[in-house]
DOBA-287978 format. One line per 2 residues: their letters; for each residue x negated, y negated, z of N, C-alpha, C. Coordinates in steps of 0.05 Angstrom, whole numbers, plus 5000, padded with zeros to 4 digits. Last residue first. Example, Ala and Ser with C-alpha at 12.3 -4.5 7.8 and 13.67 -1.06 7.14 Angstrom:
sa	4743/5045/5142/4727/5021/5143/4742/4999/5157 | 4736/5114/5156/4754/5090/5156/4736/5066/5156 .
//
This chain:
gq	3783/6886/5690/3774/6870/5667/3781/6881/5642 | 3761/6931/5740/3778/6909/5731/3766/6896/5707 .
wc	3755/7002/5738/3744/6975/5741/3764/6955/5730 | 3738/7070/5752/3759/7050/5750/3746/7022/5755 .
re	3728/7139/5734/3717/7112/5740/3740/7092/5737 | 3757/7184/5729/3729/7187/5737/3717/7160/5746 .
vr	3820/7211/5737/3805/7186/5735/3777/7191/5746 | 3840/7268/5698/3833/7256/5724/3816/7231/5720 .
gd	3847/7293/5649/3870/7285/5664/3865/7272/5690 | 3795/7301/5628/3811/7324/5636/3834/7316/5654 .
rv	3778/7236/5646/3768/7261/5634/3785/7284/5646 | 3783/7167/5640/3797/7192/5647/3785/7215/5632 .
al	3775/7105/5666/3761/7125/5650/3771/7152/5659 | 3816/7051/5666/3813/7077/5678/3798/7095/5658 .
nl	3821/6983/5682/3810/7003/5663/3807/7029/5678 | 3869/6934/5688/3855/6955/5702/3846/6976/5682 .
rd	3877/6865/5677/3875/6892/5665/3858/6910/5684 | 3878/6812/5689/3902/6827/5695/3901/6856/5685 .
er	3831/6789/5671/3835/6792/5700/3858/6810/5707 | 3795/6813/5619/3822/6804/5626/3826/6810/5656 .
hd	3744/6804/5573/3750/6808/5602/3778/6796/5607 | 3726/6841/5516/3739/6818/5527/3747/6824/5556 .
mt	3702/6884/5491/3688/6873/5515/3701/6848/5525 | 3735/6944/5471/3730/6915/5468/3718/6905/5493 .
mm	3699/7006/5469/3721/6989/5477/3714/6960/5471 | 3684/7075/5462/3680/7048/5453/3704/7031/5461 .
ag	3676/7119/5518/3690/7110/5494/3683/7082/5487 | 3654/7137/5566/3636/7131/5544/3649/7122/5518 .
pa	3712/7174/5582/3686/7164/5591/3667/7160/5567 | 3770/7148/5549/3753/7171/5554/3726/7160/5564 .
lv	3816/7103/5580/3794/7108/5562/3781/7135/5569 | 3871/7062/5589/3860/7089/5594/3840/7095/5572 .
rv	3889/7003/5619/3876/7014/5595/3863/7041/5603 | 3943/6968/5640/3926/6990/5648/3915/7003/5622 .
tr	3966/6905/5656/3956/6922/5635/3938/6943/5647 | 3983/6884/5705/3999/6879/5681/3991/6898/5658 .
wg	3988/6910/5768/3970/6908/5745/3987/6905/5720 | 4022/6916/5812/4022/6891/5797/4002/6888/5774 .
re	4029/6964/5837/4012/6944/5851/4007/6919/5834 | 4057/6994/5801/4070/6987/5826/4055/6964/5840 .
aa	4016/7002/5764/4039/6987/5757/4054/6977/5782 | 3982/7035/5794/3972/7010/5784/3996/6991/5777 .
lr	4014/7080/5803/4006/7064/5825/3996/7036/5816 | 4018/7099/5749/4042/7092/5764/4035/7073/5788 .
ea	3964/7110/5737/3979/7090/5721/4004/7081/5736 | 3954/7151/5775/3939/7126/5776/3953/7104/5760 .
eq	3990/7190/5757/3993/7179/5784/3978/7152/5786 | 3969/7201/5706/3996/7191/5709/4001/7178/5736 .
qa	3916/7221/5720/3921/7197/5703/3948/7185/5708 | 3904/7239/5788/3914/7246/5761/3920/7221/5746 .
lg	3847/7212/5823/3875/7215/5819/3881/7225/5791 | 3793/7202/5821/3801/7228/5830/3831/7233/5827 .
vy	3798/7134/5834/3780/7156/5826/3789/7182/5838 | 3828/7097/5861/3840/7110/5838/3824/7134/5829 .
eq	3795/7073/5896/3814/7092/5907/3829/7106/5885 | 3767/7034/5871/3754/7060/5873/3773/7081/5884 .
ed	3800/6988/5877/3797/7001/5851/3786/7029/5853 | 3841/6991/5935/3815/6985/5923/3813/7000/5897 .
m	3906/6969/5943/3889/6992/5939/3863/6983/5925 .
//
């Protein structure tokens, strides 16, 4: 699944699919939230507002 295919999914569904597809770490953030800037190849980041994924990226 392409990272952008998570956009629009409910948070729980996106987290479940990410785990099924082998993402070791899934980080859920509010849009614009402060975060560490360390890059991790095995991490999928989900920006979630009102229970839906607005943005998704690796690292």
